[in-house]
N, CA, C and O atoms as a MOPAC input file, in Angstrom:
PM7 MOZYME 1SCF
protein

 N   -157.16100 1    25.43800 1   -75.75700 1
 C   -156.52800 1    25.25800 1   -74.47400 1
 C   -156.78900 1    26.47400 1   -73.58300 1
 O   -157.01300 1    26.34200 1   -72.38000 1
 N   -156.75400 1    27.64400 1   -74.18700 1
 C   -157.01400 1    28.87100 1   -73.43300 1
 C   -158.43300 1    28.87200 1   -72.86700 1
 O   -158.66000 1    29.28800 1   -71.73100 1
 N   -159.39100 1    28.39500 1   -73.68500 1
 C   -160.77800 1    28.32300 1   -73.22100 1
 C   -160.91300 1    27.34100 1   -72.05800 1
 O   -161.61400 1    27.62000 1   -71.08600 1
 N   -160.24700 1    26.20300 1   -72.15700 1
 C   -160.31000 1    25.21200 1   -71.08000 1
 C   -159.72100 1    25.76500 1   -69.79300 1
 O   -160.27100 1    25.54400 1   -68.71400 1
 N   -158.61900 1    26.47300 1   -69.89400 1
 C   -158.00900 1    27.08400 1   -68.70800 1
 C   -158.95000 1    28.10400 1   -68.07500 1
 O   -159.07400 1    28.17400 1   -66.85200 1
 N   -159.60800 1    28.89000 1   -68.91300 1
 C   -160.57400 1    29.86700 1   -68.41300 1
 C   -161.73800 1    29.18400 1   -67.72200 1
 O   -162.20200 1    29.63800 1   -66.67700 1
 N   -162.21000 1    28.09200 1   -68.30800 1
 C   -163.29800 1    27.33700 1   -67.70800 1
 C   -162.87000 1    26.74400 1   -66.37100 1
 O   -163.63100 1    26.76300 1   -65.40300 1
 N   -161.65400 1    26.22000 1   -66.32400 1
 C   -161.12400 1    25.66500 1   -65.07400 1
 C   -161.11800 1    26.71900 1   -63.97400 1
 O   -161.46500 1    26.42700 1   -62.82900 1
 N   -160.73100 1    27.92700 1   -64.31000 1
 C   -160.69700 1    29.01100 1   -63.32600 1
 C   -162.10000 1    29.34100 1   -62.82900 1
 O   -162.30600 1    29.55500 1   -61.63500 1
 N   -163.06000 1    29.38100 1   -63.74800 1
 C   -164.44200 1    29.66300 1   -63.34900 1
 C   -164.97900 1    28.58100 1   -62.41600 1
 O   -165.61500 1    28.88900 1   -61.40800 1
 N   -164.72600 1    27.33100 1   -62.74500 1
 C   -165.18400 1    26.22400 1   -61.91500 1
 C   -164.52500 1    26.28100 1   -60.53800 1
 O   -165.19100 1    26.07500 1   -59.52200 1
 N   -163.23400 1    26.55600 1   -60.50100 1
 C   -162.52400 1    26.64300 1   -59.21900 1
 C   -163.11400 1    27.74600 1   -58.34400 1
 O   -163.27500 1    27.56100 1   -57.13700 1
 N   -163.43800 1    28.88800 1   -58.94300 1
 C   -164.04800 1    29.98800 1   -58.18200 1
 C   -165.41100 1    29.57400 1   -57.64300 1
 O   -165.75300 1    29.88000 1   -56.50100 1
 N   -166.18400 1    28.87800 1   -58.46700 1
 C   -167.52900 1    28.46400 1   -58.05300 1
 C   -167.46800 1    27.43400 1   -56.93700 1
 O   -168.25900 1    27.49100 1   -55.99600 1
 N   -166.55000 1    26.50500 1   -57.03100 1
 C   -166.41500 1    25.47400 1   -55.99800 1
 C   -166.07200 1    26.10400 1   -54.65400 1
 O   -166.54700 1    25.65300 1   -53.61200 1
 N   -165.24900 1    27.14600 1   -54.68000 1
 C   -164.86900 1    27.81100 1   -53.42900 1
 C   -166.05500 1    28.50500 1   -52.75100 1
 O   -166.02200 1    28.75300 1   -51.54600 1
 N   -167.10800 1    28.81900 1   -53.52800 1
 C   -168.26800 1    29.50500 1   -52.95000 1
 C   -169.33000 1    28.53500 1   -52.44200 1
 O   -170.30500 1    28.95800 1   -51.82100 1
 N   -169.15300 1    27.23600 1   -52.70000 1
 C   -170.13500 1    26.25400 1   -52.22500 1
 C   -170.10700 1    26.16500 1   -50.70700 1
 O   -169.04200 1    26.18900 1   -50.09000 1
 N   -171.27800 1    26.06300 1   -50.12000 1
 C   -171.38900 1    25.92200 1   -48.67200 1
 C   -171.92200 1    24.51800 1   -48.39900 1
 O   -173.07000 1    24.21600 1   -48.72700 1
 N   -171.09800 1    23.66400 1   -47.80400 1
 C   -171.49200 1    22.27200 1   -47.57600 1
 C   -172.83100 1    22.12500 1   -46.85100 1
 O   -173.60100 1    21.21300 1   -47.15400 1
 N   -173.11000 1    23.00500 1   -45.90800 1
 C   -174.36200 1    22.90400 1   -45.15100 1
 C   -175.59200 1    23.20000 1   -46.00500 1
 O   -176.71000 1    22.85300 1   -45.62100 1
 N   -175.39800 1    23.83100 1   -47.14900 1
 C   -176.51500 1    24.12900 1   -48.04900 1
 C   -176.65800 1    23.09200 1   -49.16500 1
 O   -177.58500 1    23.17300 1   -49.97200 1
 N   -175.75600 1    22.13300 1   -49.21200 1
 C   -175.76300 1    21.11600 1   -50.25200 1
 C   -176.66600 1    19.95600 1   -49.82300 1
 O   -176.46900 1    19.36400 1   -48.76200 1
 N   -177.66200 1    19.63900 1   -50.66800 1
 C   -178.52700 1    18.50800 1   -50.33200 1
 C   -177.87300 1    17.20900 1   -50.81200 1
 O   -176.83400 1    17.24000 1   -51.47100 1
 N   -178.48100 1    16.07600 1   -50.48300 1
 C   -177.90500 1    14.77000 1   -50.82600 1
 C   -177.74500 1    14.60900 1   -52.33400 1
 O   -176.72500 1    14.09700 1   -52.79500 1
 N   -178.73800 1    15.03800 1   -53.10600 1
 C   -178.64600 1    14.92200 1   -54.56400 1
 C   -177.49300 1    15.74800 1   -55.11800 1
 O   -176.75900 1    15.28800 1   -55.99200 1
 N   -177.33600 1    16.94900 1   -54.61800 1
 C   -176.24900 1    17.81200 1   -55.07100 1
 C   -174.89200 1    17.24300 1   -54.72200 1
 O   -173.96200 1    17.29200 1   -55.52700 1
 N   -174.78000 1    16.69600 1   -53.50900 1
 C   -173.51500 1    16.10100 1   -53.08200 1
 C   -173.17600 1    14.88500 1   -53.94300 1
 O   -172.02800 1    14.72100 1   -54.35600 1
 N   -174.16300 1    14.03400 1   -54.21400 1
 C   -173.92700 1    12.84900 1   -55.03300 1
 C   -173.58100 1    13.24200 1   -56.46700 1
 O   -172.75400 1    12.59100 1   -57.10500 1
 N   -174.20300 1    14.29300 1   -56.97200 1
 C   -173.89900 1    14.77200 1   -58.31500 1
 C   -172.45000 1    15.23300 1   -58.40900 1
 O   -171.74900 1    14.91100 1   -59.36800 1
 N   -172.00500 1    15.98700 1   -57.40800 1
 C   -170.60700 1    16.44000 1   -57.39200 1
 C   -169.64900 1    15.25400 1   -57.29900 1
 O   -168.62000 1    15.22700 1   -57.97400 1
 N   -169.98700 1    14.28500 1   -56.47200 1
 C   -169.14600 1    13.10500 1   -56.31600 1
 C   -169.05600 1    12.31800 1   -57.62400 1
 O   -167.97600 1    11.88400 1   -58.02300 1
 N   -170.20000 1    12.13900 1   -58.28600 1
 C   -170.22600 1    11.40600 1   -59.55800 1
 C   -169.41300 1    12.13100 1   -60.62800 1
 O   -168.64100 1    11.50600 1   -61.35500 1
 N   -169.58500 1    13.42400 1   -60.72200 1
 C   -168.83800 1    14.20100 1   -61.71500 1
 C   -167.34300 1    14.17500 1   -61.43200 1
 O   -166.52800 1    14.09700 1   -62.35100 1
 N   -166.99200 1    14.24100 1   -60.15400 1
 C   -165.59000 1    14.18900 1   -59.76900 1
 C   -164.97300 1    12.84800 1   -60.15100 1
 O   -163.85300 1    12.80000 1   -60.65900 1
 N   -165.70200 1    11.75900 1   -59.90600 1
 C   -165.20400 1    10.42700 1   -60.25200 1
 C   -165.03500 1    10.27600 1   -61.76100 1
 O   -164.04700 1     9.70500 1   -62.22300 1
 N   -165.99600 1    10.78600 1   -62.52700 1
 C   -165.90100 1    10.71800 1   -63.98700 1
 C   -164.71100 1    11.52100 1   -64.49300 1
 O   -163.98100 1    11.07300 1   -65.37700 1
 N   -164.52000 1    12.69900 1   -63.93200 1
 C   -163.40000 1    13.54000 1   -64.34000 1
 C   -162.07600 1    12.87300 1   -63.98600 1
 O   -161.13200 1    12.89400 1   -64.77600 1
 N   -162.01100 1    12.28700 1   -62.80800 1
 C   -160.80600 1    11.58700 1   -62.38800 1
 C   -160.49400 1    10.43500 1   -63.34800 1
 O   -159.34800 1    10.25900 1   -63.76100 1
 N   -161.51000 1     9.66000 1   -63.69900 1
 C   -161.31900 1     8.53900 1   -64.62800 1
 C   -160.86700 1     9.03600 1   -65.99800 1
 O   -160.00800 1     8.42700 1   -66.63500 1
 N   -161.44600 1    10.13400 1   -66.44100 1
 C   -161.07900 1    10.68900 1   -67.74200 1
 C   -159.63500 1    11.17000 1   -67.74100 1
 O   -158.87700 1    10.89100 1   -68.67100 1
 N   -159.26000 1    11.89500 1   -66.69100 1
 C   -157.90900 1    12.45800 1   -66.61500 1
 C   -156.85100 1    11.36500 1   -66.50500 1
 O   -155.81000 1    11.43100 1   -67.15900 1
 N   -157.12200 1    10.36600 1   -65.67900 1
 C   -156.13600 1     9.30700 1   -65.46400 1
 C   -156.15300 1     8.25000 1   -66.55000 1
 O   -155.24200 1     7.42600 1   -66.63400 1
 N   -157.18900 1     8.27100 1   -67.38800 1
 C   -157.28700 1     7.27300 1   -68.45200 1
 C   -157.85700 1     5.95900 1   -67.97800 1
 O   -157.86900 1     4.98200 1   -68.72600 1
 N   -158.33700 1     5.91900 1   -66.73200 1
 C   -158.87200 1     4.67400 1   -66.18100 1
 C   -160.07800 1     4.17700 1   -66.96700 1
 O   -160.32000 1     2.97200 1   -67.03000 1
 N   -160.83600 1     5.08800 1   -67.56600 1
 C   -162.00600 1     4.67300 1   -68.33100 1
 C   -161.63100 1     4.05100 1   -69.67600 1
 O   -162.49000 1     3.46900 1   -70.33900 1
 N   -160.39200 1     4.15800 1   -70.08300 1
 C   -159.94600 1     3.62700 1   -71.37100 1
 C   -159.05500 1     2.39800 1   -71.24000 1
 O   -158.77400 1     1.73100 1   -72.23500 1
 N   -158.60800 1     2.09200 1   -70.02700 1
 C   -157.64200 1     1.01900 1   -69.84300 1
 C   -158.15300 1    -0.33700 1   -70.30200 1
 O   -157.35800 1    -1.15900 1   -70.75800 1
 N   -159.44000 1    -0.59600 1   -70.20000 1
 C   -159.98600 1    -1.90100 1   -70.54900 1
 C   -160.17900 1    -2.06300 1   -72.05200 1
 O   -160.30600 1    -3.18200 1   -72.55000 1
 N   -160.20100 1    -0.95900 1   -72.76300 1
 C   -160.38400 1    -1.01300 1   -74.21200 1
 C   -159.05600 1    -1.30600 1   -74.88900 1
 O   -158.01400 1    -0.78300 1   -74.49300 1
 N   -159.10200 1    -2.13600 1   -75.90000 1
 C   -157.88900 1    -2.41800 1   -76.66100 1
 C   -157.87300 1    -1.50000 1   -77.87600 1
 O   -158.92200 1    -1.23800 1   -78.46500 1
 N   -156.70300 1    -1.01000 1   -78.25600 1
 C   -156.62400 1    -0.13300 1   -79.41500 1
 C   -157.01400 1    -0.87000 1   -80.69500 1
 O   -156.72500 1    -2.05400 1   -80.86600 1
 N   -157.65900 1    -0.15800 1   -81.56200 1
 C   -157.99000 1    -0.69200 1   -82.87900 1
 C   -156.70200 1    -0.73400 1   -83.68100 1
 O   -155.84200 1     0.13300 1   -83.53000 1
 N   -156.56900 1    -1.73900 1   -84.53000 1
 C   -155.33900 1    -1.85800 1   -85.31900 1
 C   -155.08900 1    -0.55700 1   -86.07600 1
 O   -155.97400 1    -0.02800 1   -86.74900 1
 N   -153.87800 1    -0.06300 1   -85.94900 1
 C   -153.50800 1     1.18500 1   -86.61200 1
 C   -153.80100 1     2.41500 1   -85.76900 1
 O   -153.46300 1     3.53000 1   -86.16600 1
 N   -154.42700 1     2.22800 1   -84.60500 1
 C   -154.74600 1     3.35500 1   -83.73500 1
 C   -153.66400 1     3.47800 1   -82.66200 1
 O   -153.24000 1     2.47900 1   -82.08200 1
 N   -153.22900 1     4.68800 1   -82.40700 1
 C   -152.23500 1     4.94900 1   -81.37900 1
 C   -152.96200 1     5.18400 1   -80.06300 1
 O   -153.83400 1     6.05000 1   -79.97900 1
 N   -152.61300 1     4.42600 1   -79.04500 1
 C   -153.24600 1     4.57300 1   -77.73500 1
 C   -152.19900 1     5.05200 1   -76.74000 1
 O   -151.17600 1     4.40000 1   -76.53200 1
 N   -152.47000 1     6.20400 1   -76.12700 1
 C   -151.56700 1     6.77500 1   -75.12800 1
 C   -152.36700 1     7.00000 1   -73.85300 1
 O   -153.39900 1     7.67000 1   -73.87700 1
 N   -151.89900 1     6.44800 1   -72.74900 1
 C   -152.54000 1     6.70900 1   -71.46600 1
 C   -151.48400 1     7.22300 1   -70.49400 1
 O   -150.30500 1     6.88000 1   -70.58000 1
 N   -151.94300 1     8.04600 1   -69.57900 1
 C   -151.04000 1     8.65300 1   -68.59700 1
 C   -151.36000 1     8.17000 1   -67.18800 1
 O   -150.93300 1     8.78600 1   -66.21200 1
 N   -152.11400 1     7.06600 1   -67.07100 1
 C   -152.52600 1     6.58100 1   -65.76600 1
 C   -151.32400 1     6.31700 1   -64.87000 1
 O   -151.37700 1     6.60900 1   -63.67500 1
 N   -150.24200 1     5.77200 1   -65.41700 1
 C   -149.04800 1     5.48000 1   -64.60700 1
 C   -148.44200 1     6.75100 1   -64.03700 1
 O   -147.84400 1     6.72400 1   -62.96100 1
 N   -148.58500 1     7.83900 1   -64.72700 1
 C   -148.00600 1     9.10500 1   -64.28600 1
 C   -148.69600 1     9.63300 1   -63.02600 1
 O   -148.11400 1    10.41000 1   -62.26900 1
 N   -149.95600 1     9.19800 1   -62.80700 1
 C   -150.72900 1     9.72300 1   -61.67800 1
 C   -150.76000 1     8.76400 1   -60.49800 1
 O   -151.33700 1     9.09500 1   -59.46300 1
 N   -150.16500 1     7.60000 1   -60.61900 1
 C   -150.17200 1     6.64200 1   -59.51800 1
 C   -149.42200 1     7.22000 1   -58.33100 1
 O   -148.35300 1     7.81200 1   -58.47500 1
 N   -150.00000 1     7.03800 1   -57.17000 1
 C   -149.38800 1     7.51500 1   -55.94500 1
 C   -149.67800 1     8.96600 1   -55.61800 1
 O   -149.18800 1     9.48200 1   -54.61400 1
 N   -150.46500 1     9.63200 1   -56.44600 1
 C   -150.80300 1    11.03400 1   -56.15700 1
 C   -152.04100 1    11.11600 1   -55.29900 1
 O   -152.48100 1    12.21200 1   -54.95200 1

């Protein structure tokens, strides 16, 4: 968890240094795609369609993020 927090801080610092006018279309689309994937992962949207395997515990927090 400590490593993830450190990584989050590094990414946040790097994002703040990005200059939109220097970002080409490919770079912008890459950021958008990664952001969408991260959003789906965090909200559990990428797992909602899957049914749990018998005996598997499935926990999603998508409801917790609705309206944010």
